[in-house]
C-alpha positions as CSV (number, residue, x, y, z in Angstrom):
1,X,66.9,110.2,100.9
2,X,64.8,110.0,104.0
3,X,62.1,112.1,105.6
4,X,62.4,111.9,109.4
5,X,58.9,112.5,110.9
6,X,58.5,115.9,112.5
7,X,59.4,115.9,116.2
8,X,60.9,112.4,115.9
9,X,64.2,113.4,114.4
10,X,66.2,112.7,117.6
11,X,64.6,109.3,118.0
12,X,65.6,108.5,114.4
13,X,69.2,109.6,114.9
14,X,69.4,107.6,118.2
15,X,68.2,104.5,116.2
16,X,70.8,105.1,113.5
17,X,73.5,105.5,116.2
18,X,72.5,102.2,117.8
19,X,72.0,100.1,114.6
20,X,73.8,101.7,111.7
21,X,77.0,103.4,113.0
22,X,78.7,100.2,114.0
23,X,78.1,98.4,110.7
24,X,79.2,101.4,108.7
25,X,82.3,101.9,110.8
26,X,83.1,98.2,110.2
27,X,82.4,98.5,106.4
28,X,84.8,101.5,106.4
29,X,87.4,99.5,108.3
30,X,87.1,96.6,105.8
31,X,87.3,99.1,102.9
32,X,83.9,98.2,101.6
33,X,83.2,101.9,101.7
34,X,85.6,104.8,101.8
35,X,83.5,106.9,104.2
36,X,79.9,107.8,105.2
37,X,78.1,110.9,106.3
38,X,74.6,111.6,107.7
39,X,73.3,114.9,106.4
40,X,70.4,116.7,108.0
41,X,68.6,119.8,106.9
42,X,65.2,121.4,106.5
43,X,62.9,120.0,103.9
44,X,62.3,122.5,101.1
45,X,58.7,121.4,100.6
46,X,56.3,118.9,102.3
47,X,57.4,115.9,100.2
48,X,61.1,116.6,100.4
49,X,63.7,114.7,102.4
50,X,65.5,116.1,105.4
51,X,68.0,113.3,106.0
52,X,70.5,111.9,103.6
53,X,72.8,108.9,104.4
54,X,75.8,109.3,102.1
55,X,78.0,106.3,101.4
56,X,81.2,107.0,99.5
57,X,82.6,104.2,97.4
58,X,86.0,104.0,95.7
59,X,84.5,103.5,92.2
60,X,81.6,101.9,90.4
61,X,83.3,98.5,90.6
62,X,82.8,98.6,94.3
63,X,79.1,97.9,93.7
64,X,79.9,94.5,92.2
65,X,78.7,91.9,94.7
66,X,78.1,94.6,97.2
67,X,75.4,92.7,99.1
68,X,77.9,89.8,99.6
69,X,80.3,92.3,101.2
70,X,77.7,94.1,103.4
71,X,75.6,91.2,104.5
72,X,78.2,89.6,106.8
73,X,78.9,93.0,108.4
74,X,75.2,93.6,109.1
75,X,74.5,90.1,110.3
76,X,77.5,90.3,112.7
77,X,76.3,93.7,114.0
78,X,72.5,93.4,113.9
79,X,71.8,89.7,113.8
80,X,69.9,87.6,111.3
81,X,68.0,88.9,108.4
82,X,64.8,88.6,110.4
83,X,66.2,90.7,113.2
84,X,67.3,93.3,110.7
85,X,63.8,93.3,109.2
86,X,62.4,94.0,112.7
87,X,64.8,97.0,113.1
88,X,63.7,98.3,109.7
89,X,60.0,97.9,110.6
90,X,60.5,99.9,113.8
91,X,62.1,102.7,111.9
92,X,58.8,103.1,109.9
93,X,57.4,104.8,113.0
94,X,60.0,107.6,112.8
95,X,60.9,107.9,109.1
96,X,59.8,107.4,105.5
97,X,62.3,106.4,102.8
98,X,61.8,108.6,99.7
99,X,64.4,107.0,97.5
100,X,68.0,106.5,96.8
101,X,70.3,107.8,94.2
102,X,73.8,107.0,92.8
103,X,75.8,110.1,92.1
104,X,79.4,110.7,91.1
105,X,81.7,113.4,92.4
106,X,83.2,115.6,89.7
107,X,86.1,117.9,89.7
108,X,86.0,121.0,87.6
109,X,89.2,121.7,85.8
């Protein structure tokens, strides 16, 4: 859950396109994730998020050793851990991470 800074939303989305889309497409291709979505909407109150990056996994077992699966994808796409850290620091100018949450989809029967 992310709060893109007011007036800098387009900059944030351009950054995501340049640095996140490729790795997530590759993670989907390698079946690390089933799908991903970027959701954007108005914040309900000043401390609310306006961007959500949704990653869909097959099941809870997909979280086992998840970093071991994602790290090679991101290193290939974005370079070393130091280079990835620099990208994350640059994003601080345009967004604030408010948190993350694991949720399950349910089907009402």
